[in-house]
C-alpha positions as CSV (number, residue, x, y, z in Angstrom):
1,M,16.5,23.3,30.8
2,S,16.2,23.7,34.6
3,M,15.4,20.9,36.9
4,T,12.1,22.5,37.8
5,T,11.1,22.6,34.1
6,I,12.1,18.9,33.7
7,L,10.0,17.9,36.7
8,L,7.0,19.9,35.5
9,T,7.3,18.3,32.1
10,I,7.4,14.8,33.6
11,L,4.4,15.7,35.8
12,G,2.4,16.9,32.7
13,I,3.3,13.7,30.8
14,A,2.2,11.6,33.8
15,V,-1.1,13.5,34.1
16,F,-1.8,12.9,30.5
17,V,-0.9,9.2,30.6
18,F,-3.2,8.8,33.6
19,G,-6.0,10.5,31.6
20,L,-5.2,8.3,28.7
21,L,-5.5,5.1,30.7
22,F,-8.8,6.3,32.3
23,S,-10.1,7.0,28.8
24,I,-9.2,3.6,27.6
25,A,-10.7,1.9,30.7
26,W,-13.8,4.0,30.2
27,H,-14.1,2.9,26.6
28,E,-13.7,-0.8,27.4
29,L,-16.2,-0.4,30.2
30,G,-18.8,0.5,27.6
31,H,-18.1,-2.7,25.8
32,L,-18.0,-4.8,29.0
33,S,-21.1,-3.5,30.6
34,T,-23.3,-3.9,27.5
35,A,-21.9,-7.3,26.7
36,K,-22.7,-8.6,30.2
37,L,-26.1,-6.9,30.0
38,F,-26.9,-9.1,27.0
39,G,-25.5,-12.2,28.5
40,V,-22.2,-12.5,26.6
41,R,-19.4,-14.2,28.4
42,V,-16.4,-11.9,28.8
43,P,-13.2,-13.8,29.9
44,Q,-11.0,-10.7,30.0
45,Y,-11.1,-6.9,30.6
46,M,-7.6,-5.4,30.2
47,V,-6.2,-1.9,30.1
48,G,-2.9,-1.8,28.1
49,F,-1.0,-4.4,26.1
50,G,2.0,-6.6,26.7
51,P,2.9,-8.3,30.0
52,T,0.3,-8.3,32.7
53,I,1.4,-6.3,35.8
54,W,-1.8,-6.8,37.8
55,S,-5.0,-8.8,37.5
56,R,-7.8,-10.1,39.5
57,K,-10.6,-12.5,38.6
58,R,-14.2,-11.6,39.5
59,G,-16.9,-14.0,38.5
60,D,-16.0,-15.2,35.0
61,T,-14.0,-12.1,34.0
62,E,-10.3,-11.4,34.6
63,Y,-9.7,-7.7,35.2
64,G,-6.1,-6.4,34.8
65,I,-3.6,-3.8,33.8
66,K,-0.8,-4.4,31.3
67,A,2.6,-2.8,30.9
68,I,2.1,-0.8,27.7
69,P,-0.5,2.0,28.0
70,A,-1.3,2.0,24.3
71,G,-4.8,0.6,24.3
72,G,-7.0,-1.9,25.9
73,Y,-9.5,-4.7,25.1
74,I,-12.2,-7.0,26.3
75,R,-12.4,-10.6,25.1
76,M,-15.8,-12.0,24.2
77,I,-16.7,-15.6,23.5
78,G,-18.0,-16.2,20.0
79,M,-17.4,-12.8,18.5
80,F,-17.3,-14.4,15.1
81,P,-19.4,-17.4,13.9
82,P,-17.7,-20.8,13.9
83,G,-15.5,-21.7,11.0
84,A,-15.5,-24.8,8.9
85,D,-14.1,-26.8,11.8
86,G,-17.0,-25.8,14.0
87,R,-14.7,-24.2,16.7
88,L,-15.4,-20.9,18.3
89,E,-12.6,-18.4,19.3
90,A,-12.7,-15.8,22.0
91,R,-12.0,-12.4,20.4
92,S,-11.2,-9.0,21.8
93,T,-12.6,-5.6,21.0
94,S,-9.0,-4.3,20.5
95,P,-8.4,-4.1,16.7
96,W,-4.6,-4.8,17.1
97,R,-5.0,-7.7,19.4
98,G,-7.7,-9.1,17.1
99,M,-5.3,-9.1,14.2
100,I,-2.7,-11.0,16.3
101,E,-5.3,-13.6,17.2
102,D,-6.2,-14.1,13.6
103,A,-2.6,-14.5,12.7
104,R,-2.2,-17.2,15.3
105,S,-4.7,-19.9,14.4
106,A,-3.9,-21.9,17.5
107,A,-4.7,-19.1,19.9
108,F,-8.4,-19.8,20.6
109,E,-10.4,-20.8,23.6
110,E,-12.7,-23.8,23.6
111,L,-16.3,-23.5,24.8
112,E,-17.0,-24.0,28.5
113,P,-20.1,-25.7,29.6
114,G,-23.1,-23.3,29.2
115,D,-21.3,-21.0,26.8
116,E,-23.5,-22.1,23.9
117,K,-26.1,-19.6,25.1
118,R,-23.5,-16.8,25.8
119,L,-22.0,-16.3,22.4
120,F,-21.6,-12.8,21.0
121,Y,-22.5,-13.7,17.4
122,T,-25.8,-15.3,18.5
123,R,-27.1,-12.0,19.8
124,K,-29.5,-10.0,17.7
125,P,-27.8,-7.5,15.4
126,W,-29.2,-4.5,17.3
127,K,-27.7,-5.9,20.5
128,R,-24.3,-6.3,18.8
129,V,-24.5,-2.8,17.5
130,I,-25.0,-1.5,21.0
131,V,-22.1,-3.5,22.4
132,M,-19.7,-2.3,19.7
133,F,-21.0,1.3,19.8
134,A,-20.9,1.5,23.6
135,G,-17.1,1.8,23.7
136,P,-16.7,4.8,21.4
137,F,-19.9,6.3,22.8
138,M,-18.3,6.4,26.3
139,N,-15.5,8.4,24.8
140,L,-18.0,10.8,23.3
141,V,-19.8,11.2,26.6
142,L,-16.5,11.9,28.4
143,A,-15.4,14.4,25.8
144,V,-18.7,16.3,26.0
145,A,-18.8,16.2,29.8
146,I,-15.2,17.6,30.1
147,F,-15.7,20.2,27.3
148,L,-19.0,21.6,28.7
149,G,-17.8,21.5,32.3
150,V,-14.6,23.4,31.6
151,S,-16.3,25.8,29.1
152,M,-18.9,26.9,31.7
153,A,-16.7,26.8,34.8
154,F,-13.5,28.3,33.2
155,G,-14.2,29.5,29.7
156,F,-12.2,30.6,26.7
157,Q,-9.9,33.5,25.9
158,T,-12.1,36.0,24.2
159,N,-11.5,39.4,22.6
160,T,-13.2,42.2,24.5
161,T,-14.0,45.8,23.6
162,E,-11.2,47.1,25.7
163,V,-8.2,48.5,23.9
164,A,-4.9,46.7,24.5
165,G,-2.9,48.8,22.1
166,V,-3.2,51.3,19.2
167,Q,-1.6,50.7,15.8
168,Q,0.5,53.7,14.7
169,C,-0.1,53.3,11.0
170,V,-2.1,51.4,8.4
171,I,-0.3,48.1,7.5
172,P,-2.1,45.5,5.4
173,Q,-2.3,42.3,7.4
174,S,-1.2,40.5,4.3
175,A,2.1,42.5,4.2
176,G,3.8,40.3,6.8
177,R,5.4,43.2,8.7
178,D,4.6,45.1,11.9
179,T,6.8,48.2,11.6
180,C,5.6,51.4,10.0
181,E,7.1,52.9,6.9
182,K,7.1,56.6,5.8
183,S,4.5,55.8,3.1
184,D,2.0,54.3,5.5
185,A,-1.0,56.4,6.5
186,V,-1.6,57.2,10.2
187,S,-4.1,54.7,11.6
188,P,-7.6,56.0,12.2
189,A,-7.5,55.0,15.8
190,Q,-4.2,56.9,16.4
191,A,-5.6,60.0,14.6
192,A,-8.9,59.9,16.6
193,G,-7.0,59.8,19.9
194,L,-7.9,56.2,21.0
195,K,-5.7,55.1,23.9
196,E,-4.7,51.9,25.6
197,G,-7.2,51.1,28.4
198,D,-10.2,52.7,26.7
199,K,-13.3,50.6,26.7
200,I,-15.4,51.0,23.6
201,V,-19.1,51.0,24.5
202,A,-20.7,52.4,21.4
203,F,-20.1,52.7,17.7
204,D,-21.9,55.4,15.7
205,G,-24.3,55.8,18.6
206,E,-25.1,52.0,18.8
207,R,-24.3,50.5,22.2
208,I,-21.9,47.6,22.0
209,D,-20.7,45.1,24.6
210,E,-19.3,42.3,22.5
211,W,-16.2,42.2,20.4
212,S,-17.8,40.3,17.5
213,T,-20.4,43.0,17.1
214,L,-17.8,45.8,17.3
215,S,-15.5,44.0,14.8
216,D,-18.4,43.5,12.3
217,R,-19.4,47.2,12.5
218,I,-15.8,48.4,12.0
219,R,-15.3,46.1,9.0
220,D,-18.6,47.4,7.4
221,T,-17.7,51.0,7.8
222,I,-15.4,53.1,5.6
223,G,-15.4,56.8,6.3
224,P,-16.5,58.9,9.3
225,A,-17.7,57.2,12.5
226,T,-18.1,58.1,16.1
227,I,-16.6,55.9,18.8
228,T,-17.7,56.2,22.4
229,V,-15.2,55.0,25.0
230,V,-15.1,54.8,28.8
231,R,-11.8,56.5,30.0
232,D,-11.1,57.2,33.6
233,G,-14.6,56.3,34.5
234,R,-16.2,58.8,32.1
235,E,-17.6,58.4,28.6
236,K,-15.9,60.2,25.8
237,T,-16.8,60.4,22.1
238,L,-14.1,60.2,19.5
239,H,-14.3,61.0,15.8
240,A,-12.5,58.7,13.4
241,V,-12.3,58.3,9.6
242,L,-12.0,54.6,9.0
243,L,-9.9,53.5,6.0
244,K,-9.9,50.5,3.6
245,N,-7.3,47.8,4.5
246,A,-6.6,44.2,3.8
247,V,-7.7,42.3,6.9
248,M,-8.0,38.6,7.7
249,K,-11.2,37.0,6.6
250,K,-13.6,35.7,9.2
251,D,-15.3,32.3,9.0
252,S,-18.9,31.6,9.8
253,H,-18.0,31.4,13.5
254,G,-16.3,34.8,13.6
255,E,-12.8,33.4,13.8
256,A,-10.0,34.7,11.7
257,V,-8.9,32.5,8.8
258,A,-5.1,32.4,8.5
259,G,-3.8,33.3,5.0
260,K,-7.1,34.6,3.6
261,Y,-7.7,38.4,3.4
262,V,-10.6,40.7,2.5
263,T,-10.8,44.4,2.0
264,A,-12.8,46.0,4.8
265,G,-13.0,49.0,7.1
266,Y,-10.0,49.5,9.4
267,L,-9.7,51.3,12.7
268,G,-6.3,50.1,14.0
269,F,-6.2,48.8,17.5
270,E,-5.6,45.6,19.3
271,A,-8.4,44.2,21.5
272,N,-7.7,43.0,25.1
273,R,-8.3,39.3,25.7
274,E,-10.0,37.8,28.8
275,I,-11.0,34.3,29.8
276,V,-14.8,34.4,29.8
277,P,-17.0,31.5,31.0
278,L,-19.6,30.5,28.5
279,S,-23.3,29.8,29.0
280,F,-24.7,26.3,28.5
281,G,-26.0,27.2,25.1
282,D,-22.8,28.8,23.9
283,S,-20.9,25.8,25.3
284,V,-23.0,23.4,23.3
285,V,-22.5,25.5,20.1
286,R,-18.7,25.4,20.7
287,M,-18.9,21.7,21.3
288,G,-20.7,21.3,18.0
289,D,-17.9,23.3,16.3
290,M,-15.3,21.0,18.0
291,I,-17.1,17.9,16.6
292,E,-17.4,19.5,13.2
293,N,-13.7,20.3,13.2
294,G,-12.9,16.8,14.4
295,V,-14.8,15.3,11.4
296,D,-13.1,17.6,9.0
297,S,-9.7,16.6,10.5
298,I,-10.4,12.9,10.0
299,V,-11.5,13.5,6.4
300,A,-8.4,15.6,5.8
301,L,-5.9,13.1,7.2
302,P,-4.8,11.7,3.8
303,S,-4.0,15.2,2.5
304,K,-1.7,15.9,5.5
305,I,0.5,12.9,5.0
306,P,3.0,14.6,2.6
307,A,3.6,17.5,5.0
308,L,3.8,15.0,7.9
309,W,6.5,13.1,5.9
310,D,8.5,16.2,5.3
311,A,8.3,17.2,8.9
312,A,9.5,13.7,10.0
313,F,12.2,13.1,7.4
314,S,13.1,16.4,6.0
315,D,13.3,20.0,7.1
316,G,9.5,20.7,6.6
317,E,7.7,22.8,9.2
318,R,5.3,20.9,11.5
319,A,2.0,22.6,11.2
320,A,0.0,23.5,14.3
321,D,-2.9,21.3,13.0
322,S,-0.7,18.4,12.1
323,P,-1.9,15.0,13.3
324,V,-0.3,13.9,16.6
325,G,-0.2,10.6,18.3
326,V,0.0,9.5,21.9
327,V,3.6,10.5,22.2
328,G,2.9,13.9,20.7
329,A,-0.1,14.5,22.9
330,A,1.9,13.5,26.0
331,R,4.6,16.0,25.1
332,I,2.0,18.7,24.7
333,G,0.7,17.7,28.2
334,G,4.3,18.1,29.5
335,E,4.7,21.5,27.9
336,V,1.4,22.7,29.3
337,M,2.7,22.3,32.8
338,T,5.7,24.5,32.0
339,L,3.7,27.4,30.7
340,D,3.9,30.7,32.8
341,V,0.1,30.8,33.3
342,P,-2.1,30.3,36.4
343,A,-2.6,26.7,37.6
344,Q,-6.3,27.0,36.7
345,S,-5.4,27.7,33.1
346,Q,-3.0,24.7,33.0
347,L,-5.7,22.5,34.4
348,A,-8.2,23.7,31.8
349,M,-5.7,23.1,29.0
350,M,-5.0,19.6,30.2
351,L,-8.7,18.8,30.4
352,F,-9.3,20.3,26.9
353,L,-6.5,18.1,25.6
354,L,-8.1,15.0,27.2
355,A,-11.5,16.0,25.7
356,G,-10.0,16.3,22.3
357,F,-8.3,12.9,22.6
358,N,-11.6,11.3,23.6
359,L,-13.4,12.9,20.7
360,S,-10.7,11.6,18.3
361,L,-11.2,8.1,19.8
362,F,-14.9,8.3,19.1
363,L,-14.6,9.6,15.6
364,F,-11.8,7.2,14.6
365,N,-13.5,4.1,16.0
366,M,-16.7,5.0,14.2
367,L,-15.1,4.6,10.8
368,P,-16.9,1.6,9.1
369,L,-13.7,-0.3,8.6
370,L,-12.5,-3.5,10.2
371,P,-10.8,-4.0,12.6
372,L,-12.3,-0.8,14.2
373,D,-15.6,-0.9,16.2
374,G,-17.3,0.8,13.3
375,G,-16.5,-2.1,11.0
376,H,-18.2,-4.6,13.4
377,I,-21.2,-2.2,13.6
378,A,-21.4,-2.1,9.8
379,G,-21.3,-5.9,9.7
380,A,-24.2,-6.2,12.2
381,L,-26.2,-3.7,10.3
382,W,-25.6,-5.6,7.0
383,E,-26.7,-8.8,8.7
384,A,-29.9,-7.1,9.9
385,L,-30.6,-5.7,6.4
386,R,-30.1,-9.0,4.5
387,R,-32.1,-11.0,7.1
388,N,-35.0,-8.5,6.9
389,A,-34.8,-8.6,3.1
390,A,-35.0,-12.4,3.2
391,R,-38.0,-12.3,5.5
392,I,-39.8,-9.7,3.3
393,F,-39.2,-11.7,0.1
394,K,-39.9,-15.0,1.8
395,R,-36.4,-16.4,1.2
396,P,-34.4,-18.7,3.5
397,D,-32.7,-17.0,6.5
398,P,-29.1,-16.3,5.4
399,G,-27.9,-16.6,9.0
400,P,-25.3,-14.5,10.8
401,F,-22.9,-12.5,8.6
402,D,-19.4,-13.8,9.2
403,V,-17.3,-10.6,9.7
404,A,-14.2,-12.8,9.7
405,K,-14.6,-13.1,5.9
406,L,-13.5,-9.5,5.7
407,M,-10.3,-10.0,7.6
408,P,-8.1,-9.7,4.4
409,V,-9.5,-6.1,4.1
410,A,-8.9,-5.7,7.8
411,Y,-5.3,-6.6,7.4
412,V,-4.8,-4.0,4.7
413,V,-6.6,-1.3,6.8
414,A,-4.6,-2.3,9.9
415,G,-1.4,-2.1,7.8
416,V,-2.2,1.4,6.7
417,F,-3.1,2.5,10.2
418,I,0.2,1.0,11.6
419,C,2.3,2.8,8.9
420,F,0.4,6.1,9.6
421,T,0.9,5.6,13.4
422,L,4.6,5.0,12.9
423,L,4.9,8.1,10.7
424,V,3.2,10.2,13.3
425,L,5.4,8.7,16.1
426,V,8.6,9.7,14.2
427,A,7.3,13.2,13.6
428,D,6.3,13.5,17.2
429,V,9.8,12.6,18.3
430,V,12.0,14.5,15.8
431,N,9.7,17.5,15.0
432,P,6.9,17.7,17.6
433,V,4.0,20.1,17.6
434,K,4.6,22.8,20.1
435,I,2.2,25.2,21.9
436,T,3.1,28.8,22.5
């Protein structure tokens, strides 16, 4: 590896780490701003964990940066109702720090004069929901802003109707080979005289300017067809006889599905690819697809653990859609900077990586499990439900729901998350996901 490659890799990792720290600070700013809006005292706002390397106190809040860029937190007075001893602890929005504080019963802060009216648990449930939701919501806002901005300003690599190459013969895409054999039929495109550089503008007399439309028409046609191309500035009509072939199945979004094949019409050429900016509407649709894929990925996490284990501790192949952690994402960021592509493309890829990371933070934190933000939201909603039910049925007010009673479950959940994080970390180090 050359010195230039090493320096570019380090630069890419540094850029990603900076984006990571900004995302964390942005997340905690959501918690901080809404907590202060509702009058909750917030003693600390920290980005990172471990030893403090810088801090300043403004008002009643200490703002700082810690040495380990693996998360962040704010501390709020009275996050849980008082225990049997009547004492109130200052808790943080960080799930991991919260677990540590629970394990150390002596680590609490006594109330200061006037704090009786600034306790988190005394706020109405809807206010607590807003405070806990504001952090993940900030990540969602950042992900959407980055994705839409880059999609409209830069765009995506998209197949066009221009011919990049012509297949010499008909090879089933399921065959796993790219060389012709004597028994293979000549491809319809080759037989019709289609050439590299031709731009297909019509199929069977129907004008076409999008690859998705052309691809569908080809797949739906078996037999004679006319193909109108622009060659050397002039339109030329070619006559082809499309054949049946096993081609990759397309999903509802028109994307090829790896490993799944259907029998359809086949012409036999490779489409040229260009980076095409999207309209606002198309960008929103793509963003919706990205969120849908993110939800599917969260749901599919348990099913990916065996393959992840094989990739980390055996000779298993690391799938392209394998879960990655901070270390893996940082390595991808470093690899992006070494790609032989224009700087604009590198910037777009880094921003998309950051958008995906923020979307993952939002979806992960919205799981209704303690010690995640979603667990606290679920607790506040449950309190609102039972208090309203008591009011309707004229029963005594049950009071605030003590989320701390669910801490045994939170320990189990945290233990599972920590084990999964360590597994991903090992896989990211010994068998990382790579981009091509």
